[in-house]
N, C-alpha and C positions, 0 to 999 in steps of 0.2 A: 736155624737157631735164629738170624737175623740179618736185616738188610744194612750195609755199612755204605752209606753214601760220603762221599769224598770229594773235595772242590776248595775252590780258588777264590778270595774276591780280585784279583788284579795280579797282573800282569802273568809270568811262566814260573811260579814256585817249583813244578816239579810235581804235577797233581797226576797224571799218567805214573811217570818211574814210581812215585808214591804207591800207586795203586796195583802193578803191579810186582812190586818188590813185599807188600804185605800178601796179597793174594799167591807167592810163590811160598810164603810160610807159613799158610793159614795151616792151621790144627786140624781142623774138618774138610769136609770134600767143599768147595768153593768155585761160585762160577763170579769171573772177573768181563764185567759190562760194561762198555764204553760206550756212556749214555751223553755226551756232550753233545748239544744241539749245534753247536760250530764245525763238528766233525772228529771223527777220531782218528789217532797214530796208530795204531798197530798195524794195520794192512799194510802201512809202508815200512814199520821196523823191526815187524818178526815173520819169524818162519812158520811156516805150519805142520804139523807133524810128520805129514809126507814128503817134508822137506820141499816141497813147492810153497810159491806164496799163498797169501790167505784170499779167500775169494771176498771181493768185497760188497757184495750183492745178496750172499748168507749172513743176518744176524738183526741190528737192529733194522735195516731198510727191509730185510722180507718180513720182518715181524708184524710190521705196519697190517700189512691186511689180515693176517690171522686175527691180530687184536681187534681190529673191527667187528670181527665174530664175537666176541667172548673169547677172553685166556684163561688159560685151564695152566695151572704151573706147571706142570711136566712139560708143557707143549713149548715151553723155551728149551729144552735142548735139541728140539729139532733145527733150531739156527743157530746152534753153538760150533764151533769148531774150536780144536786143542791146537796149540802151538805145541813147536817141536822139543820143548820138555814137558808135555803133559798138562799144562795151564788150560782150561776151558773157559773161553774167549766169545763173548756176545758181542761180536764187531761194529764197530760204530759206524754210523753215517759216511757219505762220502765228503761232503759238501755241505754246509748250512742251510740252503736251497732246499734238499731233501726234510729238512726237520719237518715242513709242511705237511710233510705225511702223516707224521704222528701226531696234528693238532688236536687235541681232545682224550689221547690217549695215553698220557704221562702218569697219570693216577692209576689208570687201570695197568699198565705197566707196574708199577710202583708195590701195588695190591700182591701181583705176581712175583714180584722179587719176594715182598717179605713173608709170603706163604710158599715157597718153594721148601725153604725146611721143613714144612708140616707134611711135602710128600709120602704118599706110602711104596715111593717104587725108586724115585734117586733123589734123595731132600740134600740138598746143599744150602750154605750160607752164599749171599749174593754183597758183592764188594764191585758199587758202582762210578766210576771214575763220570764226573756230573763236568769237571772242566772250571770254566770261570760262572760264576753265579754274579756279576755286578750285572747293573739291571734289569731287564724283564727276559729273564732264560727259565723257558718251558721246565728244566729242569728240575726246579725247585719243588716242584710237585709230587716229585718222587719223596720228598722230607719227611712229611708226616707219617710215613708209612715207613720210616726207617727206623732203627735200633740206637744211631749211633749215626752220627753225620759230624765229620771228620773236617775241619777247614787247616788246609795244608800252607802253612808261612815259612817265608824265609826272615832272617833277625834283623835284615834293616829297618831304624826305626819307623820309614814310614810306610812297610811292609807290615809291623806292628799294629801301629795307629788303624791301619787299614781293617788286621783282623779282628781289632777288638771293637773296631764299630761295627764290622757284617755279623761278629756273634752278638752282638747285644742287637740288633735288627731283626736277626735271625728269631733268639730267644721271643721277641715281642711279636713274632708273625706266629709263632710254631704253640709258642706256650702261653696266650695270651697277655700277654706280659708281665707275666710273672718270672720274674727272676730271681737267681743269690745260688740259690743252692743247686747245681746241674743235674745232680744224680739222681733228684725227685722230680725231674722232669722228662716226656718223651717225645719226640726221640732226646738224648744225651747231645749237647753239643759239645766238642771238642776240637782243641786245639792242635795240631803235628806239625812241630818245626823244623826245619831241614838247616840242621845247624854244621859246626866244627866240632868234631866230637872232643876238642880238648875242651872248649868250654859249655859243652852243650847242658851239663847236669845245672849250673850256675844259673844260666841263660833262665833255664824252663822254670826253674823258682819263681824268677825274677819275672816273665812275664806272666808263670799265673799269679801272683801277687797282684800282677798289671790288670790279670782281668778279674778276681776276687773285687779290687778296690771300685769297680767301674761298675759292679754289678751287670754285669752283663749275661750272668748263665750259664758261661762255659771255664772249662778249665783245662787247661796242658795235660795231655794224656800218653804222650812220649815223644818223642826227636828221632830223626831218623838223619845218617849221616851224611852231609853235604861232601858223597862220595863222585865225580866225575867220573874215574875209570871205574869204578863199581856198577856207575851206569849204563857206561856203553859194554859192559860186559853183562849187565841183563836185557838191553837192548840187541847183544848179539853183535855188536861191530869192532868186541874188541875180547883176544884170549884172558884166559886166566879161572881160577880157581872163585868161581861167584859164591860161592858158599862160605868164604873165608873174606871176602870183600866186607868191607864198614858199613856199607850201605844194608848188605843182606842179613850181617849179624844185629846191628841197631833195629832192622824191621823184624828180625825176632823177638825182639827186646819189647819192643813195640805192642804187637799181638799178644806175647804173652802176660804183659800188663794189664792188655784191654779184656781179655779174657779174665784175669783172678778179678779184674773192678764190675765187671758188668756181665760175666758168663751166668753166675748164678741166677743174676735178676733175669736173663733172657732166658734160661731154662725153664722157670717159675712162671715167665708170663708167658711161654708156649704150651707149660701146660693147661696154666688156668683157660688159654682160647678153645683148645683140642677140648677140653671139660664143657666148656658152654656150648660150643658145637656140637657135642653127645649128645647136653642139654636140650638142644634144641631140638634136635632130632627128635629125644625119646618124646619129646610134648607134641610132637606134628604127627607124629604117629605113622604106622607102617603105609607106605605106597596104594593105593585104590588097585585093586584086580580086574581083569577084564572078565568078563561071561566064562566061565571055564576055565579060568587061569591054575585055581588050586585045586586040584584034586585027592 
């Protein structure tokens, strides 16, 4: 149905934690892709389904060679590893220097991620952890293919000022300078706040008003609980009922709200794309047959 890209402007607001939490409760089959050019974290913090460590060479690093020869969406699954909880992951790069191997391929990856939902064999949405996007990071080349770009931010005044300015800059880049009503532009630019659950709703309203007043073209789509204990459980470093944690409970609400707001539109876009592809194929006519091909 969609490619959802998560990113932050600066600092460490918890993009990877947010991406894993949302993917863990996503209502459809989902592929979590670590697309941070600075390198991924899951290979260090998560165990594979077989109980051992994840293979750092299978994921974004291995897909680079495949993508240079062209990338069919279903080929993504050849580079995926399941985590111990069953979540399917495209492991990120080990170090930033390896990003050179993906030069010129980010848009190709974006198209493959966005098209995976249309796979006749193994359709899935993709949640991409793009890390920090301040500066000239190539991960922003995924954004034009996304249905939703989520900026993760904490609630300190300086963090909110940065996310406001980053949202405005992205709207100018992705929407051609047309800002104001985020739901009318694609990809939608949303903000997810990592906040104290006690005043999350009030903060979300205030920040949303700020984004609208500044004509950023973005809106707050939800809040994730600032829950260090839940984050430790999610990373496998602490025992407890993860499904009862404030982090996972808030992630469920964010995913439900996202689907309620945008799911129908994404389905309509997918159907339109499929209809267009079928029409183009019909106009192209049947493939040429060789001598003696049909008898």
